[in-house]
VEXDREN-2710 file (C-alpha; in Angstrom, 1 decimal):
% VEXDREN-2710
k/r/px/py/pz
1/MET/-0.2/-0.2/-0.1
2/PRO/1.5/3.4/-0.9
3/ASP/2.4/5.8/2.2
4/THR/-0.5/8.1/1.4
5/PRO/-3.8/6.5/0.1
6/THR/-5.4/7.7/-2.9
7/LEU/-9.1/8.3/-3.0
8/ALA/-10.0/4.7/-4.7
9/ASP/-7.1/3.1/-2.4
10/ALA/-9.4/4.5/0.8
11/ASN/-12.7/3.3/-1.4
12/ARG/-11.1/-0.6/-1.5
13/ASP/-9.6/-0.4/1.6
14/ILE/-12.5/0.6/3.9
15/THR/-15.2/-1.2/2.4
16/ARG/-13.0/-4.3/1.9
17/PRO/-14.2/-6.0/5.5
18/ILE/-17.7/-5.6/4.1
19/ALA/-16.8/-8.7/1.7
20/MET/-17.7/-12.3/3.4
21/PRO/-16.7/-12.4/6.7
22/GLU/-13.6/-14.7/7.9
23/LYS/-14.3/-17.8/10.4
24/ARG/-12.8/-15.9/13.3
25/PHE/-15.8/-13.3/12.8
26/TYR/-18.5/-16.1/13.4
27/LEU/-16.2/-17.2/16.2
28/VAL/-16.3/-14.2/18.2
29/LEU/-19.7/-14.0/17.2
30/GLY/-20.8/-17.2/18.7
31/ILE/-19.4/-15.9/21.5
32/ALA/-21.1/-12.9/21.8
33/GLY/-24.2/-14.9/21.2
34/ALA/-23.6/-17.7/24.2
35/GLY/-23.4/-14.4/26.4
36/LEU/-26.8/-13.2/25.0
37/ALA/-28.5/-16.3/25.9
38/LEU/-26.9/-16.2/29.2
39/MET/-28.5/-13.1/29.7
40/PHE/-31.9/-13.5/28.5
41/GLY/-31.5/-16.8/30.5
42/ALA/-31.0/-15.4/33.7
43/TRP/-33.6/-12.3/32.9
44/PHE/-36.6/-14.6/32.1
45/TYR/-35.9/-16.5/35.5
46/GLN/-36.2/-13.4/37.5
47/ILE/-39.3/-12.4/35.7
48/GLY/-40.7/-15.8/36.3
49/ALA/-39.2/-16.2/40.0
50/GLY/-39.4/-12.4/41.2
51/ILE/-37.0/-9.7/41.8
52/GLY/-36.4/-11.5/44.6
53/VAL/-33.7/-13.7/43.3
54/ALA/-31.4/-10.6/42.8
55/GLY/-29.2/-9.5/45.5
56/ILE/-30.8/-6.2/45.8
57/THR/-32.5/-5.9/49.3
58/HIS/-33.1/-3.4/52.4
59/PRO/-31.3/-1.3/52.5
60/VAL/-29.9/-1.7/48.9
61/PHE/-32.3/-1.4/46.5
62/TRP/-29.8/-0.1/44.0
63/GLY/-27.1/-2.6/42.9
64/VAL/-25.6/-3.7/39.8
65/TYR/-28.5/-3.1/37.6
66/ILE/-28.4/0.6/38.1
67/THR/-24.4/0.4/38.4
68/THR/-24.1/-1.0/34.9
69/PHE/-26.9/1.3/33.5
70/VAL/-24.8/4.9/34.6
71/PHE/-21.8/2.7/33.4
72/TRP/-23.1/2.4/29.7
73/VAL/-24.4/5.5/29.8
74/GLY/-21.4/7.2/31.0
75/ILE/-19.9/5.1/27.5
76/ALA/-22.5/6.2/25.2
77/HIS/-21.2/10.1/26.0
78/SER/-18.0/9.9/24.3
79/GLY/-18.8/9.1/21.0
80/THR/-21.1/11.5/19.8
81/LEU/-19.0/14.0/21.7
82/ILE/-16.0/12.9/20.1
83/SER/-17.5/13.2/17.1
84/ALA/-19.2/16.2/17.2
85/ILE/-16.9/18.8/19.4
86/LEU/-14.1/17.7/17.0
87/TYR/-16.3/18.4/14.0
88/LEU/-16.9/21.9/15.2
89/PHE/-13.4/22.7/15.7
90/ARG/-12.4/20.9/12.5
91/SER/-10.1/18.5/13.8
92/GLY/-8.5/16.5/10.7
93/TRP/-7.8/13.3/13.1
94/ARG/-11.6/12.8/13.6
95/THR/-12.0/11.3/10.6
96/THR/-10.9/7.8/10.9
97/ILE/-12.3/7.4/14.6
98/ASN/-15.7/9.2/14.6
99/ARG/-17.8/6.4/12.6
100/THR/-16.8/4.1/15.1
101/ALA/-17.2/6.1/18.2
102/GLU/-21.1/7.4/16.9
103/ALA/-21.8/3.3/16.2
104/MET/-20.4/2.5/20.2
105/THR/-22.6/5.7/21.3
106/ILE/-25.6/3.9/19.6
107/PHE/-25.4/0.4/21.3
108/ALA/-23.9/1.3/24.4
109/VAL/-27.2/3.5/24.8
110/MET/-29.3/0.3/23.8
111/THR/-27.4/-1.7/26.5
112/ALA/-27.9/1.0/28.9
113/GLY/-31.7/1.4/28.1
114/LEU/-32.3/-2.3/28.8
115/PHE/-31.0/-1.9/32.9
116/PRO/-34.2/0.3/33.8
117/LEU/-36.2/-2.3/32.5
118/ILE/-34.5/-5.6/34.2
119/HIS/-34.1/-3.3/37.5
120/LEU/-38.0/-2.8/37.5
121/GLY/-38.7/-6.5/37.9
122/ARG/-42.4/-6.0/36.4
123/VAL/-41.0/-5.1/33.2
124/TRP/-44.6/-4.7/31.3
125/TYR/-45.5/-1.6/33.6
126/PHE/-42.4/0.4/31.8
127/TYR/-44.7/2.4/30.0
128/TYR/-45.8/4.1/33.4
129/LEU/-43.1/6.7/33.0
130/MET/-44.0/8.2/29.4
131/PRO/-46.2/10.8/29.2
132/TYR/-49.5/9.4/27.6
133/PRO/-53.2/10.5/27.9
134/SER/-54.4/7.9/30.5
135/GLN/-58.0/7.2/31.3
136/ARG/-57.6/8.5/34.7
137/GLN/-56.0/11.8/33.3
138/ILE/-52.6/10.7/35.6
139/TRP/-49.6/11.9/34.2
140/PRO/-45.8/11.3/35.1
141/ASP/-44.3/13.9/37.6
142/PHE/-42.0/16.0/35.2
143/ARG/-40.3/17.5/38.6
144/SER/-38.9/14.0/39.1
145/PRO/-35.3/13.2/38.0
146/LEU/-36.3/10.0/37.0
147/VAL/-38.6/11.1/34.4
148/MET/-36.0/14.0/33.3
149/ASP/-33.5/10.5/32.8
150/VAL/-36.2/8.8/30.5
151/PHE/-37.1/12.0/28.0
152/ALA/-32.9/12.8/28.4
153/VAL/-31.6/9.1/27.1
154/SER/-34.3/8.6/24.8
155/THR/-34.0/12.2/23.4
156/TYR/-29.8/11.2/23.3
157/LEU/-30.3/8.0/21.5
158/ILE/-32.9/9.5/18.4
159/ILE/-30.3/12.7/18.0
160/SER/-27.6/9.9/18.1
161/ALA/-29.1/7.8/15.7
162/LEU/-30.0/10.8/13.1
163/PHE/-26.3/12.4/13.4
164/TRP/-24.5/8.8/12.6
165/TYR/-27.2/8.2/9.9
166/THR/-27.0/11.6/8.4
167/GLY/-22.9/10.6/8.2
168/LEU/-23.5/7.5/6.9
169/ILE/-25.5/8.5/3.9
170/PRO/-22.5/9.3/1.3
171/ASP/-20.9/6.2/2.3
172/PHE/-24.5/4.1/1.9
173/ALA/-24.2/5.9/-2.1
174/ILE/-20.4/4.3/-2.1
175/LEU/-21.5/0.8/-1.0
176/ARG/-24.6/0.9/-3.5
177/ASP/-22.1/1.3/-6.2
178/ARG/-19.9/-1.4/-5.2
179/ALA/-22.9/-3.8/-4.2
180/LYS/-25.1/-6.2/-6.5
181/GLY/-27.9/-8.1/-6.5
182/TRP/-30.6/-7.3/-3.4
183/MET/-27.6/-5.6/-1.4
184/TYR/-27.8/-3.0/-4.0
185/LYS/-31.6/-2.7/-3.2
186/ILE/-30.5/-2.2/0.3
187/TYR/-27.8/0.0/0.6
188/GLY/-29.6/2.1/-2.3
189/ALA/-32.9/2.6/-0.3
190/PHE/-30.7/4.0/2.7
191/SER/-28.8/6.0/0.0
192/LEU/-31.8/8.1/-0.7
193/GLY/-30.7/8.0/-4.2
194/TRP/-27.7/9.8/-3.1
195/GLN/-25.1/11.4/-5.9
196/GLY/-23.0/13.6/-4.6
197/THR/-24.2/17.0/-6.4
198/VAL/-23.2/20.3/-5.3
199/SER/-26.7/20.9/-4.3
200/GLU/-26.6/17.7/-1.9
201/TRP/-23.5/18.7/-0.2
202/ARG/-24.7/22.1/0.5
203/HIS/-27.7/21.1/2.1
204/TYR/-25.7/18.3/3.9
205/ARG/-22.8/20.1/5.3
206/ARG/-25.1/22.5/6.4
207/ILE/-27.6/20.2/8.6
208/TYR/-24.6/18.2/10.0
209/LEU/-23.3/21.4/11.2
210/TYR/-26.1/22.0/13.0
211/MET/-26.7/18.4/14.0
212/ALA/-23.1/18.7/15.7
213/GLY/-23.9/22.1/17.1
214/ILE/-27.3/20.4/19.1
215/ALA/-25.6/16.9/20.1
216/THR/-22.6/18.8/22.2
217/PRO/-24.9/20.3/24.7
218/LEU/-26.9/17.7/24.5
219/VAL/-24.2/15.3/25.7
220/LEU/-23.2/17.5/28.5
221/SER/-26.4/17.5/29.9
222/VAL/-27.5/13.9/29.5
223/HIS/-25.1/12.4/31.9
224/SER/-25.6/15.7/34.2
225/VAL/-29.3/14.4/34.4
226/VAL/-28.2/10.9/35.2
227/SER/-26.3/12.5/37.9
228/TRP/-29.1/14.3/39.0
229/ASP/-31.1/10.9/40.2
230/PHE/-28.4/10.9/42.9
231/ALA/-28.0/14.3/43.6
232/LEU/-31.2/15.8/44.1
233/SER/-31.3/13.2/46.8
234/ILE/-30.8/13.7/50.6
235/VAL/-28.9/10.4/50.8
236/PRO/-24.8/11.1/52.4
237/GLY/-22.5/11.0/49.6
238/TRP/-25.0/11.9/46.8
239/HIS/-26.2/15.4/47.9
240/SER/-23.6/17.3/46.1
241/THR/-23.6/20.2/43.5
242/ILE/-20.2/18.6/41.9
243/PHE/-21.9/15.8/40.6
244/ALA/-22.8/16.9/37.1
245/PRO/-19.4/17.7/36.0
246/TYR/-17.6/15.1/38.0
247/PHE/-20.2/12.3/36.0
248/VAL/-19.6/14.2/32.9
249/ALA/-15.8/14.0/32.9
250/GLY/-16.1/10.4/33.9
251/ALA/-18.3/9.2/31.2
252/ILE/-15.7/11.2/28.7
253/PHE/-12.7/9.3/30.5
254/SER/-14.6/6.1/30.5
255/GLY/-16.2/6.2/26.8
256/VAL/-12.7/7.5/25.2
257/ALA/-10.7/4.4/26.8
258/LEU/-13.7/2.1/25.3
259/VAL/-13.2/4.0/21.8
260/ILE/-9.6/2.7/22.0
261/THR/-9.9/-0.7/23.5
262/ILE/-12.4/-1.2/20.4
263/MET/-10.0/0.5/17.8
264/ILE/-6.6/-1.3/18.6
265/PRO/-8.1/-4.8/17.7
266/LEU/-10.4/-3.4/15.0
267/ARG/-7.3/-1.7/13.3
268/TRP/-5.4/-5.0/13.2
269/ALA/-8.2/-7.2/12.1
270/PHE/-9.2/-4.9/9.0
271/GLY/-6.1/-3.9/8.2
272/LEU/-6.8/-0.2/8.7
273/GLU/-3.4/0.9/9.3
274/ALA/-2.8/3.5/7.1
275/TYR/-5.8/5.2/8.3
276/ILE/-6.0/4.7/11.7
277/THR/-2.5/5.5/12.8
278/GLU/-0.6/5.9/15.9
279/LYS/-1.3/9.6/16.3
280/HIS/-5.0/8.9/16.4
281/PHE/-4.2/6.7/19.2
282/GLU/-2.0/9.1/21.1
283/ASN/-4.6/11.9/20.9
284/MET/-7.0/9.9/22.3
285/ALA/-4.5/8.9/25.0
286/LYS/-3.8/12.2/25.9
287/LEU/-7.8/13.0/26.5
288/VAL/-7.9/10.2/28.6
289/LEU/-5.1/11.4/30.8
290/LEU/-6.8/14.8/30.9
291/THR/-10.4/13.4/32.0
292/SER/-8.3/11.0/34.4
293/LEU/-6.8/14.3/36.3
294/ILE/-10.4/15.7/36.4
295/VAL/-11.7/12.5/37.9
296/GLY/-9.0/12.3/40.4
297/PHE/-9.6/15.9/41.5
298/SER/-13.1/15.2/41.8
299/TYR/-12.4/12.3/44.0
300/GLY/-10.3/14.4/46.4
301/THR/-13.0/17.4/46.4
302/GLU/-15.7/15.1/47.4
303/PHE/-13.6/13.9/50.5
304/PHE/-12.7/17.8/51.1
305/LEU/-16.3/18.8/50.8
306/ALA/-17.7/16.3/53.2
307/TYR/-14.7/17.1/55.6
308/TYR/-15.4/20.9/55.3
309/SER/-19.2/20.6/55.9
310/ALA/-18.4/19.7/59.7
311/ASP/-21.6/17.0/59.0
312/PRO/-20.3/13.7/61.1
313/ILE/-22.9/11.8/58.6
314/GLU/-21.3/13.0/55.7
315/ILE/-17.8/12.6/56.9
316/GLU/-18.9/9.2/58.3
317/SER/-19.8/8.2/54.9
318/PHE/-17.1/8.7/53.1
319/ARG/-14.7/7.3/56.1
320/TRP/-16.5/4.3/55.5
321/ARG/-16.6/4.1/52.0
322/ALA/-12.5/4.4/51.8
323/LEU/-12.1/1.9/55.1
324/GLY/-15.4/-0.1/55.5
325/ALA/-16.9/-3.0/53.8
326/TYR/-16.1/-1.7/50.6
327/ALA/-12.9/-0.5/50.6
328/LEU/-11.6/-3.2/48.1
329/PRO/-13.9/-1.6/45.2
330/PHE/-12.8/2.0/46.4
331/TRP/-9.1/1.2/46.2
332/VAL/-9.8/-0.5/42.8
333/MET/-11.4/2.3/41.7
334/VAL/-8.6/4.5/42.9
335/PHE/-6.0/2.7/41.3
336/CYS/-7.2/2.0/38.0
337/ASN/-8.7/5.5/37.3
338/VAL/-6.2/7.8/39.0
339/VAL/-3.0/5.7/39.1
340/VAL/-2.8/3.9/36.3
341/PRO/-3.5/6.7/33.6
342/GLN/-0.3/8.5/34.8
343/ALA/1.6/6.1/33.0
344/LEU/0.1/8.4/30.0
345/TRP/2.6/11.0/30.7
346/PHE/5.1/9.3/28.6
347/LYS/5.0/9.5/24.8
348/LYS/6.1/5.5/24.4
349/MET/2.9/4.5/26.6
350/ARG/0.5/6.3/24.3
351/THR/2.4/5.0/21.3
352/THR/2.7/1.1/22.5
353/LEU/-0.8/-0.4/21.2
354/PRO/-0.5/-3.2/23.6
355/ALA/0.2/-1.6/26.5
356/LEU/-2.4/1.1/25.6
357/PHE/-5.0/-1.5/25.3
358/ALA/-4.5/-3.1/28.5
359/LEU/-4.6/0.4/30.3
360/THR/-7.9/1.2/28.6
361/ILE/-9.2/-2.2/29.9
362/PHE/-8.3/-1.0/33.5
363/VAL/-9.9/2.4/33.1
364/ASN/-13.1/0.6/32.3
365/ILE/-12.7/-1.7/35.2
366/GLY/-12.2/1.0/37.3
367/MET/-15.1/3.1/35.8
368/TRP/-17.6/0.1/36.6
369/TYR/-16.2/-0.1/40.0
370/GLU/-16.6/4.0/40.6
371/ARG/-20.4/3.6/39.9
372/PHE/-20.7/0.6/42.2
373/VAL/-19.1/2.2/44.8
374/ILE/-21.1/5.6/44.5
375/ILE/-24.5/3.6/44.3
376/VAL/-23.9/0.9/47.1
377/THR/-21.4/2.4/49.9
378/SER/-24.1/5.8/49.9
379/LEU/-27.1/3.0/50.7
380/ALA/-25.5/0.9/52.6
381/HIS/-24.3/3.4/55.0
382/GLU/-27.1/6.1/55.6
383/TYR/-28.3/7.8/58.5
384/GLU/-29.5/5.3/61.0
385/PRO/-26.9/2.6/62.1
386/GLY/-30.0/0.0/62.6
387/GLY/-30.7/0.5/59.0
388/TRP/-27.1/-0.4/57.7
389/GLY/-26.4/-3.7/55.9
390/LEU/-24.4/-4.9/53.0
391/TYR/-25.1/-6.1/49.5
392/THR/-23.8/-8.8/47.6
393/PRO/-24.6/-9.1/43.7
394/SER/-26.6/-12.7/43.0
395/TRP/-25.3/-14.9/40.2
396/VAL/-28.4/-13.5/38.3
397/GLU/-27.4/-9.9/38.2
398/MET/-23.7/-11.2/37.5
399/SER/-25.1/-13.3/34.3
400/ILE/-26.8/-10.0/32.9
401/LEU/-24.0/-7.8/33.7
402/VAL/-21.7/-10.3/31.5
403/GLY/-24.4/-10.6/29.4
404/SER/-24.9/-7.0/28.6
405/PHE/-21.0/-6.8/27.3
406/CYS/-21.7/-9.3/24.9
407/TRP/-25.4/-7.4/23.9
408/PHE/-22.8/-4.8/23.2
409/PHE/-20.1/-6.1/21.4
410/PHE/-22.9/-8.4/19.5
411/TRP/-24.4/-5.0/17.8
412/PHE/-21.1/-4.0/16.8
413/LEU/-19.8/-6.8/15.4
414/LEU/-22.9/-6.8/12.9
415/PHE/-22.2/-3.3/12.2
416/SER/-18.4/-4.0/11.2
417/ARG/-19.3/-6.3/8.8
418/SER/-22.1/-4.4/7.5
419/LEU/-21.1/-0.6/7.4
420/PRO/-17.7/1.3/6.8
421/VAL/-16.0/1.5/10.5
422/ILE/-14.4/4.6/8.9
423/SER/-16.3/7.7/7.1
424/ILE/-14.9/6.9/3.6
425/ALA/-16.6/10.6/2.5
426/GLU/-14.4/12.1/5.3
427/VAL/-11.2/10.5/4.8
428/LYS/-11.4/11.2/1.0
429/GLU/-12.0/14.8/2.0
430/HIS/-9.2/14.9/3.9
431/LEU/-7.0/13.2/1.2
432/ALA/-8.1/15.6/-1.6
433/HIS/-7.1/18.7/0.2
434/GLU/-4.0/17.5/2.1
435/HIS/-2.4/15.6/-0.7
436/GLY/-4.4/16.6/-3.9
437/ASN/-5.7/12.8/-4.4
438/GLY/-7.7/12.2/-6.2
439/HIS/-20.0/21.6/-6.1
440/GLY/-25.1/27.0/-8.3
441/SER/-26.7/24.0/-9.6
442/THR/-30.3/22.5/-10.5
443/GLY/-29.5/19.2/-8.4
444/LYS/-31.4/18.0/-11.8
445/THR/-29.8/17.7/-15.1
446/MET/-31.4/17.8/-18.6
447/ASN/-31.3/15.0/-20.9
448/SER/-28.4/15.4/-23.1
449/GLY/-25.3/17.7/-23.0
450/VAL/-21.4/17.2/-22.3
451/LEU/-20.2/15.2/-19.2
452/GLY/-16.6/15.9/-18.5
453/HIS/-14.5/13.9/-15.8
454/TYR/-12.0/15.0/-13.7
455/ASP/-9.5/13.3/-11.3
456/THR/-8.6/16.2/-9.3
457/LEU/-10.4/18.9/-7.3
458/HIS/-8.1/21.6/-8.6
459/GLY/-8.7/20.5/-12.1
460/THR/-12.6/20.9/-11.6
461/LEU/-12.6/24.2/-9.9
462/ASP/-10.5/25.5/-12.9
463/ALA/-13.4/23.6/-15.0
464/ILE/-16.2/25.3/-13.5
465/GLU/-14.4/28.6/-13.7
466/ARG/-13.7/28.5/-17.2
467/LEU/-17.3/27.2/-18.0
468/ARG/-19.0/30.3/-16.2
469/GLU/-16.8/32.8/-18.0
470/ALA/-17.7/31.1/-21.3
471/GLY/-21.8/31.7/-20.2
472/HIS/-22.8/27.7/-18.9
473/ARG/-24.6/28.5/-15.7
474/ASN/-26.8/25.9/-15.7
475/ILE/-24.1/23.0/-14.9
476/GLU/-24.3/20.0/-12.7
477/VAL/-21.2/19.2/-10.8
478/PHE/-20.9/15.7/-9.0
479/SER/-18.2/15.0/-6.1
480/PRO/-17.1/12.3/-4.2
481/ILE/-16.1/14.7/-1.2
482/PRO/-18.1/17.5/0.1
483/SER/-16.4/20.9/-1.1
484/PRO/-16.7/24.3/0.1
485/GLU/-14.8/25.5/-2.7
486/ILE/-17.0/24.4/-5.6
487/GLU/-20.1/25.8/-4.1
488/GLU/-17.7/29.2/-3.9
489/ALA/-17.1/28.7/-7.7
490/MET/-20.4/28.4/-8.4
491/ASP/-21.7/31.2/-6.1
492/ILE/-24.2/29.5/-4.3
493/HIS/-25.4/30.9/-1.0
494/SER/-26.1/29.5/2.1
495/SER/-28.9/26.3/2.5
496/PRO/-32.4/27.0/4.0
497/VAL/-32.0/24.2/6.3
498/ARG/-31.2/26.6/8.9
499/VAL/-34.9/27.9/9.0
500/TRP/-36.0/24.5/9.7
501/ALA/-33.8/23.8/12.3
502/LEU/-34.7/27.0/13.7
503/THR/-38.5/26.1/13.3
504/GLY/-38.1/22.5/14.7
505/ALA/-36.1/24.6/18.0
506/ILE/-39.1/26.7/18.4
507/THR/-41.7/24.0/17.9
508/GLY/-39.8/21.7/20.5
509/CYS/-39.8/24.4/23.1
510/THR/-43.3/25.0/23.0
511/LEU/-44.3/21.7/23.0
512/GLY/-42.1/21.3/26.1
513/VAL/-43.7/23.7/28.1
514/LEU/-47.3/22.8/27.0
515/LEU/-46.3/19.4/27.8
516/THR/-44.6/19.8/31.4
517/ALA/-46.6/23.1/32.7
518/GLY/-49.9/22.1/31.2
519/THR/-49.9/18.3/32.3
520/SER/-49.0/19.8/35.6
521/LEU/-52.1/22.2/35.7
522/ALA/-54.4/19.1/34.3
523/TYR/-53.2/16.8/37.3
524/PRO/-52.4/19.3/39.9
525/LEU/-50.4/16.7/42.4
526/VAL/-48.4/18.8/44.6
527/THR/-45.1/16.9/45.6
528/GLN/-42.6/18.0/48.7
529/GLY/-44.4/21.3/49.1
530/LYS/-43.0/22.1/45.0
531/PRO/-45.1/24.7/43.4
532/LEU/-47.2/23.1/40.5
533/VAL/-45.6/25.1/37.5
534/SER/-41.5/24.7/38.5
535/LEU/-39.8/26.0/36.1
536/PRO/-35.8/24.6/36.8
537/PRO/-36.9/20.9/36.1
538/PHE/-39.3/22.1/33.3
539/VAL/-36.2/24.0/31.5
540/VAL/-34.6/20.3/31.0
541/PHE/-37.4/19.0/29.1
542/MET/-38.1/22.1/27.2
543/PHE/-34.3/21.4/26.4
544/GLU/-34.4/18.4/25.2
545/LEU/-37.6/18.2/23.2
546/THR/-35.9/21.6/21.5
547/VAL/-32.7/19.6/20.6
548/LEU/-34.8/16.5/19.3
549/LEU/-37.0/18.6/16.9
550/THR/-34.2/20.8/16.0
551/GLY/-32.5/17.1/14.9
552/ILE/-36.0/15.5/13.3
553/PHE/-36.8/18.8/11.2
554/GLY/-33.5/19.3/10.0
555/LEU/-33.1/15.6/8.6
556/VAL/-36.8/16.4/7.0
557/ALA/-35.2/19.6/5.6
558/LEU/-32.4/17.8/3.8
559/LEU/-34.7/15.1/2.2
560/VAL/-37.2/17.8/1.2
561/HIS/-34.3/20.3/-0.5
562/THR/-32.7/17.3/-2.4
563/LYS/-35.6/15.8/-3.4
564/ARG/-34.6/12.8/-1.7
565/PRO/-35.4/9.8/-1.9
566/VAL/-35.4/9.0/-5.3
567/ILE/-35.3/5.5/-7.1
568/ASN/-33.9/6.1/-10.6
569/LEU/-30.4/7.8/-10.3
570/ASP/-29.4/11.0/-12.7
571/PRO/-28.6/9.7/-16.3
572/ALA/-25.6/11.8/-15.9
573/TYR/-24.2/9.9/-12.5
574/ARG/-21.6/7.5/-13.1
575/THR/-20.1/5.0/-10.1
576/ALA/-16.6/6.9/-10.3
577/PHE/-18.0/10.0/-9.1
578/SER/-18.8/8.1/-5.7
579/VAL/-14.9/6.7/-5.5
580/ASP/-12.2/9.3/-6.7
581/ARG/-13.6/11.4/-10.0
582/TRP/-15.7/14.5/-10.2
583/GLY/-18.1/15.2/-12.7
584/ILE/-19.3/18.1/-14.6
585/PHE/-22.3/18.0/-16.9
586/VAL/-22.8/20.8/-19.1
587/PRO/-27.0/20.7/-20.9
588/SER/-26.1/21.0/-24.6
589/GLY/-27.8/20.0/-27.6
590/GLY/-27.9/20.8/-31.2
591/ALA/-25.6/23.2/-33.0
592/ASP/-24.4/24.0/-29.4
593/ARG/-23.2/20.6/-28.9
594/ASP/-19.4/20.2/-31.1
595/MET/-18.7/23.8/-29.3
596/THR/-19.2/22.8/-25.7
597/GLU/-17.6/19.7/-25.9
598/SER/-14.7/21.3/-27.5
599/LEU/-15.1/24.0/-24.4
600/VAL/-15.1/21.0/-21.7
601/ARG/-12.0/19.2/-23.8
602/ASN/-10.1/22.2/-23.5
603/THR/-10.0/22.0/-19.4
604/ALA/-8.8/19.3/-17.2
605/ALA/-11.0/16.2/-18.2
606/VAL/-9.5/13.3/-18.4
607/ASP/-12.5/11.6/-20.3
608/VAL/-15.5/13.7/-22.1
609/GLU/-18.6/11.9/-23.1
610/TRP/-22.0/12.7/-24.6
611/GLN/-24.8/12.4/-22.7
612/GLY/-28.6/12.1/-24.6
END
């Protein structure tokens, strides 16, 4: 493989793993399947025998299930956060990690979502938390952090899925152009008839930017909401204002570590060394080190605040956490999350992949124990000595815990053999701008005209300029990558999708006000002396619905303004335009044909053909 891959190399190398899987793939998938059988077998046994088969009992009613829920929600947060923030800052090294990180987010949320249902015991009553119009006009209490949790995690899952799918649309077109038979139809349906025209890239770039913009604060809000499940209570060790930033830092810490854990074997198994380099792992390792320092500082701050409060119950809670019955999990947490990551100060550690792989496994072991220590030690050692007790997980809980990892990796394995684990369009954009390897358009070509093929972006831009100087304004440009330079050359202005996004935001915020305040007034239940219309908790729902409707309206705008989906592709479209070629179609006919063809041939076109 050449040191600098070409656009065609990127297409071939990144899509190669989607071919027939090897035997080792089925072996690993079978192991994950066996873990799934263990998990669902244990869960069905718990449903039949009752929640008593789990180890949770007085005083610890939140055990392994809620610990693992918080763990997987934390894992989920880094994927979209990495992708969105690095996109907003135009960081070039995100191009090879964002797709895997976003997929990890979706599968982690899917895994986390199982645990409130498992913990519920009578899983068939899960819909009680949903705001639906019941016969008795009873609505959920929108001042409860548990209801906030449902909205926050659900919104995060939907927005992450929309963000992921939007980024996949150009790659679906690439897979469509390579596929045959029924796979062509499947990839073609998900590509929505994408052809890489300037009109499509114009709207795509805008809505992808808006989705990145709304995903970033959403990520920060979701794990803050999860932390409020604890911080809004009066349990010693929980009632703290530090929990929101503490949980967010921990989520990024564990999530980035798992991205590294996944991508190291993925890089080796799929032969992607030319695209996922040591530089990518070193940058992620630096982020792990930074968040480890924040997490370690948070641990110290918790103990200082307990001491500074002079509250004997709070002081005793933290003393028991470090020296009591659960001292071992506590010190495992400290060792894995604070001590071990300090090795990342050394460049050799950041770039030695086997050592980095082992270190990130330690980090995620430590982060699971962190959630266990926060939840269990506080509940087991509250105010009254007569109410103290110990918690020991049962085999049912541990089976479901192990199965949750198999559930996550089962979906990830299927993803890795069905879709590109690296964003092909973004990698090719980076290659085209960094190394030169090789979009006003109506979005619809005429039936006849001259079609020029170009192998570089610079040649395409030069041809556009010369054609427009000759009076050809109604031309169509096909591009394998998003290119602001082509939009500028075509004198294309900003996309109207921003109006749709704003409309969605206003609609979502209004709906949030009506849902929270309206239902509270319709079902006037006073809890803890709070006013019926409590603005602080209601703002959470207003924000979540604002983000949700912005994302949905944005994707609809992309479909409307690109006139997608379509079944039949444009007659001037060629499969090479999704690989490493740019195309310019100049509508022409009759007496103008020879003159137009001559003009196109005098540009940097590597091939010219008549389309008609």
